Backbone bond lengths (Angstrom), bond angles and torsions (degrees), N, CA, C in turn:
res aa  C-N    CA-C-N  psi(-1)  N-CA   C-N-CA  omega(-1)  CA-C   N-CA-C  phi
1 M - - - 1.455 - - 1.527 108.94 -
2 S 1.328 116.94 125.69 1.461 120.24 -179.30 1.526 110.22 -91.94
3 K 1.306 114.95 151.84 1.462 120.96 179.87 1.523 109.82 -93.04
4 T 1.315 115.93 145.62 1.462 121.67 177.08 1.521 109.03 -78.53
5 P 1.339 117.98 126.28 1.465 119.61 176.75 1.534 110.33 -64.73
6 L 1.326 115.93 132.85 1.462 121.84 -177.60 1.515 111.04 -122.01
7 I 1.323 115.76 153.47 1.456 121.96 170.64 1.523 108.40 -133.46
8 R 1.315 115.83 157.95 1.463 120.19 178.28 1.525 110.23 -74.68
9 V 1.309 114.80 149.23 1.462 120.80 177.10 1.534 110.22 -63.31
10 S 1.318 117.37 -21.39 1.468 119.85 178.82 1.527 111.37 -60.08
11 V 1.327 118.40 -24.67 1.461 122.31 175.58 1.530 109.88 -70.93
12 L 1.317 116.47 -31.33 1.462 122.73 -179.80 1.534 112.14 -77.49
13 R 1.320 117.08 -26.60 1.474 121.48 -174.10 1.525 113.92 -55.58
14 P 1.343 120.93 -44.80 1.469 119.08 178.51 1.531 112.51 -61.12
15 Y 1.325 117.09 -34.36 1.463 120.75 176.84 1.525 110.28 -65.66
16 I 1.322 116.31 -45.18 1.461 121.03 179.24 1.529 110.16 -61.78
17 N 1.324 116.84 -44.16 1.467 120.41 179.99 1.524 111.33 -61.62
18 F 1.328 117.29 -47.58 1.460 121.08 -179.11 1.520 111.24 -63.97
19 L 1.325 116.42 -46.65 1.466 120.38 -176.88 1.524 111.62 -66.47
20 T 1.311 117.34 -35.32 1.459 121.00 175.89 1.526 109.77 -65.55
21 E 1.320 115.64 -40.87 1.468 120.90 -179.75 1.527 112.22 -63.05
22 V 1.343 117.38 -36.31 1.466 119.59 -179.38 1.526 112.57 -91.38
23 G 1.330 117.12 0.78 1.452 120.86 172.68 1.517 116.75 87.89
24 V 1.321 117.63 24.89 1.466 120.91 178.57 1.534 108.74 -84.21
25 P 1.350 117.87 129.72 1.470 120.70 176.48 1.532 109.95 -72.14
26 L 1.317 116.99 113.12 1.461 121.19 -172.26 1.524 114.78 -82.61
27 D 1.324 117.96 -31.04 1.462 121.14 -171.56 1.527 112.81 -51.57
28 R 1.305 117.11 -50.76 1.469 118.83 -175.70 1.521 111.81 -69.00
29 H 1.335 117.78 -34.65 1.466 120.36 178.72 1.531 110.63 -68.62
30 L 1.310 117.15 -40.36 1.459 120.18 177.50 1.532 110.54 -64.68
31 R 1.332 116.72 -42.74 1.465 120.24 178.75 1.522 111.67 -61.87
32 R 1.339 116.52 -45.73 1.471 120.28 179.96 1.520 112.07 -61.39
33 S 1.309 116.86 -30.65 1.463 121.33 -178.77 1.523 112.34 -90.67
34 K 1.330 116.16 3.62 1.469 123.19 178.45 1.528 112.75 61.93
35 I 1.329 114.56 40.76 1.459 120.91 173.35 1.518 106.93 -108.27
36 P 1.332 118.26 115.88 1.469 119.79 -179.68 1.529 111.05 -58.83
37 L 1.317 115.77 135.68 1.465 120.80 -176.46 1.520 112.24 -58.09
38 F 1.324 117.83 -37.35 1.459 120.03 -177.24 1.534 111.90 -72.89
39 F 1.326 118.11 -16.89 1.466 120.63 176.57 1.521 111.32 -68.91
40 A 1.312 117.28 -30.48 1.459 121.43 -176.72 1.526 111.98 -62.36
41 D 1.332 117.77 -19.71 1.463 121.82 -178.70 1.522 113.52 -90.12
42 D 1.331 118.60 -8.26 1.459 121.60 -175.93 1.530 110.27 -122.70
43 P 1.336 117.76 99.85 1.458 120.74 -176.05 1.535 113.92 -66.32
44 A 1.319 118.37 -12.68 1.464 120.81 179.94 1.534 112.49 -84.86
45 K 1.312 117.99 -11.90 1.472 121.25 179.82 1.525 110.11 -74.31
46 F 1.325 115.33 165.41 1.455 121.99 177.75 1.516 110.05 -116.99
47 I 1.336 116.12 147.01 1.464 122.20 173.72 1.525 107.72 -131.38
48 P 1.334 117.09 156.20 1.464 118.99 176.18 1.533 110.67 -62.86
49 T 1.310 115.68 138.06 1.465 120.85 179.08 1.523 110.85 -57.11
50 A 1.327 116.80 -39.24 1.467 120.81 179.42 1.529 111.22 -60.86
51 S 1.325 117.72 -36.86 1.465 120.94 178.17 1.518 111.21 -66.50
52 F 1.326 116.31 -39.13 1.467 119.96 178.45 1.524 110.53 -62.38
53 W 1.329 117.46 -48.81 1.469 120.03 -178.73 1.517 111.83 -69.68
54 S 1.319 116.51 -30.65 1.458 120.18 174.26 1.530 109.74 -63.02
55 F 1.331 115.97 -43.91 1.459 121.68 178.18 1.524 110.96 -60.93
56 A 1.333 116.80 -50.12 1.468 120.84 -178.10 1.530 110.53 -61.69
57 G 1.318 117.28 -43.15 1.460 120.54 179.85 1.514 112.55 -67.79
58 E 1.314 115.67 -40.83 1.467 121.55 178.90 1.526 111.13 -60.37
59 V 1.325 116.07 -48.32 1.467 120.52 -178.96 1.525 110.36 -65.34
60 E 1.322 116.49 -44.74 1.465 119.70 -179.06 1.521 111.22 -59.72
61 K 1.318 116.70 -41.96 1.463 121.59 -178.11 1.529 111.98 -73.61
62 R 1.321 116.84 -52.24 1.463 120.62 -172.95 1.529 114.09 -74.88
63 E 1.325 115.99 -26.96 1.468 119.38 -178.83 1.525 112.05 -102.08
64 A 1.327 116.82 4.89 1.474 123.06 179.00 1.530 111.85 53.62
65 L 1.317 115.54 46.79 1.462 121.75 177.63 1.531 108.41 -106.73
66 N 1.313 116.26 80.32 1.459 119.98 -179.78 1.525 110.31 -61.45
67 N 1.321 116.36 142.38 1.465 122.73 179.72 1.528 111.93 59.07
68 L 1.319 115.84 46.07 1.466 121.01 -176.91 1.516 112.00 -55.19
69 S 1.317 118.01 -45.45 1.455 120.18 -178.41 1.527 112.00 -60.46
70 M 1.322 117.09 -36.74 1.463 121.08 177.95 1.536 110.80 -66.62
71 H 1.332 115.95 -41.32 1.470 119.68 177.46 1.527 110.91 -62.70
72 V 1.329 116.04 -41.43 1.466 120.47 179.37 1.530 109.61 -64.72
73 A 1.319 117.56 -44.25 1.465 121.43 179.79 1.524 111.34 -61.73
74 L 1.309 116.74 -44.08 1.462 120.36 179.14 1.525 111.36 -64.55
75 A 1.322 116.95 -39.01 1.466 120.67 179.11 1.530 112.04 -66.48
76 E 1.333 115.80 -32.18 1.464 120.25 -179.48 1.527 112.44 -81.42
77 G 1.327 116.35 -16.84 1.459 120.70 178.01 1.480 111.76 87.26
């Protein structure tokens, strides 16, 4: 039995902060990526790595935010 790769929600927080700042509606993107909405508020929780990348790809594609990770990195300093 293989284990699902996980990452902390704290990795997702900079994305949430940036996307909220630019006005992207997060609820539907989080739902589509199978990330429970209440997890976004607790940086100590874990989510599947695949869900995180699904979220990032979904937002980048649907919101036309090319190079989303670069924008998030620049916003975080």
